[in-house]
C-alpha positions in Angstrom: -92.6 -7.3 48.8 -90.2 -6.7 50.3 -88.2 -3.7 50.5 -84.1 -4.4 50.3 -82.4 -2.4 53.1 -79.8 -1.9 51.1 -80.5 1.8 49.2 -78.0 3.6 47.2 -78.2 6.5 45.4 -76.3 7.7 41.8 -75.9 11.2 41.4 -76.1 12.4 38.0 -74.5 15.7 36.8 -78.3 16.9 36.1 -78.6 17.6 40.4 -81.0 14.5 40.0 -80.8 11.3 41.6 -82.1 7.6 41.1 -83.1 5.4 44.0 -83.0 1.8 43.3 -85.4 0.8 45.8 -85.8 -2.8 45.0 -83.2 -3.7 42.3 -84.5 -7.5 42.1 -87.5 -6.2 40.6 -85.8 -3.5 38.7 -87.7 -0.7 40.1 -86.5 2.5 40.1 -87.6 5.7 41.7 -86.1 8.6 39.8 -85.9 12.1 41.4 -85.1 15.6 40.0 -85.3 18.9 41.8 -87.8 21.5 40.2 -86.0 24.1 38.5 -86.7 26.5 36.1 -85.9 26.3 32.3 -82.4 27.1 31.5 -79.6 26.5 29.1 -76.1 25.1 30.2 -73.2 27.7 30.3 -70.0 26.8 30.8 -67.0 29.3 30.4 -64.1 28.1 28.0 -61.4 31.2 27.9 -61.6 34.4 29.4 -58.5 36.9 28.9 -58.2 40.7 29.9 -55.7 43.1 27.5 -55.0 46.3 28.2 -53.8 49.2 26.2 -52.2 52.7 27.5 -50.8 55.1 25.3 -52.2 55.8 21.5 -54.7 53.8 20.2 -58.1 54.8 17.9 -61.1 54.5 19.2 -63.3 54.4 16.8 -61.1 52.1 14.8 -60.8 49.6 18.0 -64.2 49.5 17.6 -64.8 49.0 13.9 -62.4 46.5 13.9 -63.8 44.3 16.4 -67.2 45.0 15.5 -66.4 44.0 11.9 -63.8 40.6 13.2 -67.2 39.7 15.6 -69.7 40.4 12.0 -67.6 38.6 9.8 -67.2 35.7 11.9 -71.1 35.0 11.6 -71.9 36.1 15.4 -75.4 37.9 16.1 -74.3 41.1 18.1 -75.7 43.2 20.7 -74.4 46.6 22.9 -76.2 45.6 26.2 -74.6 48.5 28.0 -72.8 52.2 26.7 -72.1 55.0 29.2 -69.8 58.3 29.1 -68.4 60.1 31.9 -66.2 63.3 31.0 -63.8 64.7 33.9 -60.8 66.6 33.6 -58.5 63.8 33.1 -60.6 62.5 30.3 -63.6 60.6 28.9 -64.4 57.2 30.8 -66.1 54.5 28.8 -67.9 51.4 29.8 -68.9 49.5 27.4 -70.8 45.6 27.3 -70.5 43.6 24.0 -72.8 40.0 24.0 -72.1 38.1 20.7 -74.0 34.7 20.1 -73.6 32.0 17.2 -75.4 28.6 16.5 -72.7 25.9 15.8 -75.7 23.1 15.7 -79.1 22.9 16.8 -77.6 21.8 20.3 -74.2 24.3 20.9 -73.8 27.9 20.7 -70.9 30.1 21.1 -71.1 32.7 22.8 -69.2 36.1 23.5 -68.7 39.2 26.0 -66.6 41.9 25.9 -66.6 44.1 28.7 -64.6 47.5 27.9 -63.6 50.2 30.3 -61.7 53.3 28.7 -60.5 55.6 31.4 -58.7 59.3 30.8 -59.0 59.5 27.0 -58.0 62.0 24.7 -58.0 63.6 21.9 -54.7 63.4 20.4 -52.2 63.9 17.1 -49.4 61.7 16.4 -47.2 61.8 12.9 -47.2 58.9 10.8 -45.1 58.9 7.3 -44.6 63.3 8.2 -48.4 63.2 8.3 -50.3 64.6 11.1 -53.1 61.7 11.9 -55.6 62.6 14.3 -56.0 59.6 17.0 -57.0 59.3 20.9 -54.6 58.2 24.0 -55.5 56.9 27.4 -56.0 53.5 28.9 -58.0 50.6 27.0 -59.2 47.6 28.6 -61.4 44.7 27.2 -62.1 41.4 28.8 -63.0 38.8 26.8 -65.0 35.5 27.2 -65.7 33.1 25.7 -68.7 30.3 26.4 -70.3 27.9 25.1 -74.1 27.4 25.5 -75.7 23.9 25.5 -79.1 22.8 24.8 -79.4 27.1 24.1 -83.3 26.4 22.7 -84.5 24.1 25.6 -85.5 21.2 24.0 -84.2 18.9 26.7 -85.6 21.1 29.4 -89.4 20.7 29.4 -89.7 17.3 31.4 -87.1 15.9 34.2 -86.7 12.9 32.2 -85.8 14.9 29.5 -83.2 16.6 31.1 -82.0 13.2 32.6 -81.7 11.6 29.0 -80.0 14.4 28.0 -77.4 14.2 31.0 -76.7 10.4 29.4 -76.5 11.8 26.2 -73.7 14.4 26.4 -71.5 12.3 28.5 -71.8 8.8 26.4 -72.7 9.6 22.8 -71.5 13.2 22.5 -68.5 13.9 24.6 -66.0 14.0 22.2 -67.7 16.1 19.6 -67.8 18.6 23.0 -64.8 18.8 23.8 -64.2 19.6 20.1 -66.8 22.5 19.8 -64.9 23.6 23.7 -61.6 23.6 21.8 -62.8 25.2 18.7 -64.6 28.2 20.5 -60.9 28.6 22.6 -59.1 28.7 19.5 -61.6 30.9 18.2 -61.3 33.4 20.8 -57.9 33.8 20.9 -57.7 34.6 17.5 -59.9 37.6 18.1 -57.5 38.5 21.0 -54.2 38.1 18.8 -56.2 40.3 15.9 -56.7 42.4 18.4 -53.4 42.8 19.6 -51.6 42.7 15.9 -54.2 46.0 15.3 -52.8 48.0 18.1 -49.1 46.5 17.4 -48.9 44.9 20.7 -46.2 41.7 21.2 -47.8 38.4 20.6 -46.0 35.6 23.2 
């Protein structure tokens, strides 16, 4: 059997390739690089919110915590740091929230807080003095979609190859719908926080 001289390569989304060695005999060699098992993560939406002035730290914390829980996410606080200085308190917080939407897709929200110069303060509302805080609040919101979050398609190279076909040809429309839904949900969270802080939306 003679090997055909016109060898060609087909690159797949899984970073493997198919080499047609003898097309007339329908013989193919499928090669894949050795990778660790890992789900596929895609960033869908990112936005930074900044508020300088008066705002209540406990209220903002509680509002965001409640919103995430009410929308079915499990929340983990991966980092919390405080530092005191003459200019006020600096706080760094990192939140990660996850929600399974199917047995294949998972939504992931990440909130990275950075608070500078936070001090206790008082404001007058309807003639009554109310305790609050003032300083600079910055939160970076990121919404990502995780595909194959249980790594069911990662145990064998052929499964990874089939996953690429599955996503590209079978559930392409479904992927677009879930990505759009996650973007809307992330924007909704930010919009609700802006309304809570009375930040104009537009």
